[in-house]
N, C-alpha and C positions, 0 to 999 in steps of 0.2 A: 416559612421561607423568609430569609432576610430580603428586604426590598432593595433591589439593585437597579441602577441606571446603566445605560450602555457603556458609559465611561468606567463605571465600577467593574463591569464584566470584563471589558478589554484590559483594564489595568491589572486584573487578577490572573489573567490567563498565563499558563506556562505550557511548554511543549512536552514536559516529562511524561512518559519514559522515553520519548524520542530525543534525538540529539539536541542539546541546547548550547547556544553560543551567542556572544554579544550582537552579532549581525543577523541572527535568526529570531523572528518573533512568532507568536502563536496566533496572530490575526493579520489581515491585510485590508487594504482599501476596498476590496471586493466584498468582504464580509459586511463592512459598514454600508456600502451602497445597496447591497441586497436587503439589508434590514430596513434601511430608510425607504426603499421602494416598496417593501412589504407593508410598512406602516400605513401607506396610503390605501391599502387593499384589505387589510386584516381587521377583524373586530373581535369582540369577546366570544362570539360563537364560531369563530373560524376553526377549521380543522387543518392543522399545519403539519406537513412532513418536510424533513430536511434530508438532503442527500449530499454526500461529499464533504461533510463538516470536518475540517482537518483536526482541530483541537478543542472544539466546543464553542467557538465564537458565534456561530449561527444558532445553534440550539439554545444556548444560555442567553444570548442576546434576544432571541425571539421571546423567551419566557419573561425576560426583564422588560421588554418594550412594546410588545404587540397586544397586550391585554388578554392573553390566552393562558390556560392552565396546564395544558399538556402538549408535548411535541413527540412525534415518532421520528426516529433518525436512523439512517443507514450510513455506515462508514466502512469502506473496504479494508482499511488498514487497522490491525489490532492495536497499534500504537495510538491511533486516533481515538479508538474506543476507550482505551485506558486513560488517555489524556482528558477526554471529556468527563469521565468519572472523577478523576482527580480534581479537575477544575470545578466541577459541580460541588464536590465536598467542600472546597475552599470557600464557595459562595453560599453554603448552607442548603444545598440541594442533595438529593440522592436520586437514583434511577428507578425507584419503585413507583409504578403508576398509582396515583392517589385514589382514595375513595372520593366520591363527589363532594366538592366543597372543602377539601382538606389541605389544599396546597398545590404547588406547581411542580410537575415532575416530567421526566422524559423517559422514553422507552427505546432501546436499541434493538433493531430488527434487521433481518436480511432484506435485500432488495426484492420486492415482490408484492403479493396480494395483501399480506397482513400489514405491511408498511403503508400502503397507499390507499386501501379501501376507504372511501369516504373523505379523503383529503380534498379540500377545495383550493388550497394554496400550497405549492411545492417550491422550496428554495433549494437551488442547486449551485454548488461550486463546479464550474465546468471542468470535466476531466481532460486528460491529455490527449486521448485518442478518439477518433470519430467512431470507432467500433464500440467503445464504452458508452459514448453519448447516445448512439443508436439504441443500445440495450436499455439505458435509463429512460430515454424519451418514450420508447415503446412500452415500457412498464407503466409509466405515468399515464399514457394515453389509454392503456388497457384497463387499469384498475382504479384510477382516481375518480372522484365524483364528477358527474356531468357538470360541465361548465367550469371545471378546475382550471386554474392558471398556473403555469410553470414560469418561475423567475430564474433564469439561468445567467449567472454572472461569472466574469473572469477578467484577468488582466488584459487590456486591449492588445498588447503586443503578442499575446499568445492566442488570440481569437482569429478565426478565419471564416471566409464565406462558406467553406465546407460545413461549418457548424450550422449555419442557417439552413443549408440544404438538407442536412440530417433532420433538423427539427421540423422542416416542412413536410417530411415524409409522414409525420405523426400528428401534425397540428395544422389547421386551416389558416390560422393567423400567427405569423412570426414577425415581431416588431422589435428590431434593435433600437435601444435608447441611446441618447447622447452620452458620450464618455465623460467621466468625472474622476479626477485624481488618477488618471491612467487606467481606470476600470470601466467596464460597460456591462449593462444588463440587457438580456434579450427576453422579451415578454412573449410567451407562447400560449395560445388559447385555442378553443374550438377543436378539441381532439378528434382525430379521424377514427372511425370505428375499426378496432383491431380485428383482423381476420386470420384464421388458421391457428395452429397451436403456438404455445409460447416458444420463443427462440431457444435453440439448444447450442451448446458450444460448437464452434467450427472445428472440424477434424480434417487435417490434411496429411497426406503421406509425403514424408521427406525421403526422396529416392536415394540421396547420397548416404543416408543412415539406415535406410530400410526401416523407418520408424513412423508410426502414426502419431501425430501430435494434436492434442485437444487444446483449445484456447477459448476462454471466456473473454468478454470485451475488454476488461480492465487490465489484462495481463500484458507485461512487457513483451514486445516483439511479435505478439500474436502467435499464429501457428508456424512462424518462420524460425530459421536457425540464425541467431545473431552471431556476428563474426568472432566475438570473444569466446563464446562457447565452442564454436567450430575449432578454434585454435587449441583450446584446452583439451578437446576430445582427441586431438592427435597424440596426446601423451597418455591416453587411457591404457595402452599396453604396459606402460612403465609403472602404473599405480599398483600398490600392493593389494592383495585380497584382504578384506577386513571383515571382522565379525559384525561390526556395526559401522556403517558409513552414513554420512549426512550430506545431502545436497542443500547447502545453505543459501537462502535467497533463490529458491528453486524455479520460480517462474512457471513455465509449462512442464517442468519435470524432465527435460531432455537428458540432463546429466544423470539424474537418478535412474532413469530407465536404461540408458546405455551402460552405466556402471553395473546395474543389476543383471543385465543381459550378459556382460562379460564375466561376472563373478556370481555364479548361481548359488554359492554357499553363503553369500552375504545378505544381511538384512539392511535395507536402505530406508532412511527417513528423508522425505522431501519436505522442507519447511520454508515458510515465507511469512512475512507480515500480512500479505494480501489474501483476503478470502477468495478472490477470483483466481489468484495464482494457485492456491492450494486445491481448489476445485479443478483447475486445469490439469495440475499434476496428477490428481487422482484419475481424471479422464484419460490422460496419456498412459498411465500404468495399466488401466483397464483395457484400453484399446490394443495393448501389446501383450496381454496375458501375463502381466507382472504384478497384479494387485496383491498376490500373496506375499510378495517380498518387498514391495515399495509401499511404505506407510506414509501418510501425509499428516502434517501438523501445522496449524496456524499458530505462530508464536513470534515473539520479538527477540531476535538474535538468540535463539535456543534457551530462553530464560527458564523454561520449565524442565530442561534436561539436567540430570545430575552432573556434578563435577566428575571429571576423569571417566566418562562413560562411553566415549566414542573413539574409534580407532582411526578413522579417516574422514576428512571434510573436504568437499569440493566447493569452490567459491568463485563466482564471477560477480564481484561486488558492484553495486551502483556507485556512480560518482556524482549523482544529483540528489539533493533534498528538495523535493518539489521542483521548482524551476531554477533553483540555485545550485551552481557547481560547488560541491563541498565534500571534503574528504571524511567528514565525521561519520557517515554511514559505514564506510569501509573500516575505519578504526574501531568502531563499536563491534563489528563482526570479528575482527582480529582478536580483540579482548575476549569475546565470547569463545572463540576457538581455543585460546590459551587456557580457558577454564574447563571446557568439556572434553578436550582431548586427553586420552590416557598418556602417561609418560612413554615417549617413543612414537606416539601417534603422529600422523602427518596432515598438514593443511596444504592442499594444492590450490593455488590462486592464479587467476588470469586478470591482468589489469593493463590499462593504457600505459604506454612506455613513458609518457611525460609525468606520471604520478610517482612520487618518491616514496613508495610504500615499503621498500626493503628494510630501512632502519626500524620502522614500526613493527614489521613482522618479526625481526630479530628480537626486539624488546618484549613484545607481548606474547609471542609463541615460543620461539627458540631459533636455533641455527637455521639459516635460510640460504638456499642455493637457487640460482637462476637455472632453470631447466631448458629454456629456449626463448627466443625472441623472433618476431617478424617486424616489418616496418611499423606496425601499429601497437602490438601487444607484447607483454612479458608474461611468461609463466614461471612461477616460483614454487618451490616446495619448502615448507617450514616444519621442522621436527620438534615436537613438544619436549622440553627439558624434563629430566627426571625430577622428582620431588626435591632432592637434595640440591640439584642445580638451580631449580626454580627458587628455592628459598634463599640461595646465595645471591641471586640477581637483585640489583637495586630496583625498587619500585619506580616505574617510569612516570615521568610527567608528560602528558600528551600535549603536543603542539599541533593543533588542527588548523590547516590552512583553509581559507574560503575565498571564493570569487563569485561575485553576484552578477557576472556577465551573462549567466545562463538564464 
């Protein structure tokens, strides 16, 4: 391995294949603070696990600065997994665990026993939701080595006392540290003995849809029906029956399940970047007897689906990248829809009314009509141009707006 300092690591990091823009970077002050805090506790014999590493800053920084040879890492988003591998290659690493004494490597694993067994130091970028934090903290307490320490870091403005309370369910000692550069680390130790079986996804019945919804901790909106999806579902009777439909950014798979129920002759793919979302969508399909027609796929904006292979796409796009309000995620999904839709195929999209997505949908997919609006949301349908029309259209230059107020 090339010998790297922390500055070498941070300087080499990129977000690809995730959205890249001048105001978006692949590491933040929390990554630095976690690694500096870990340096006071780690030694050559430390067994380190990393959770929530966004683009590889924690994993590669730990290998560069903590005097350790291997790291096990869990990332919920497939874009984070791929970015870590890309960044590792740029720094002279690969992800194959080494033979003893042959170099420094990392191993990407699901959250659970294999990731955490024997770990005495766990580095965590705090998740957005308390449900996800509860799942992670419970897994660390259950599987990590006796005496293990969890270092949980985040941007101070996004941290809450509720996070301390969640950690206190699983650890006898929870000590928030002083903030630095607007980030803070919580040191959790003295794990409480886990009792009972491992937690399973929450399943709730949505009476308004007569649908059982499964949700793992990291999934957006949990087992609830978010208001954008609710509005898009009011247009379900107007959507065409498709041979192959996709719920893009599926979350818990509500759109996929409702479309499959309405169109029993269709095959539906529920796809998301998030491992927790894909597992949730699979659980929702199973809970409603739809597993034979709703297939799940963890992927980055349908990157593994062939061109012109899908007849219909349903999309409630995110308008955040991490904590930043940014249109790039939606634009990336529109580009993907333009590639995978068959000529004449349709993209049905719901988005906040203040977002000026209509020109981008016209450019990247095809003719776009507003199907409905309420005080908060717009629903639009875009029809994929024919090959001849698509070839005649000028190649668009994307102008992605961003706002860091989020």
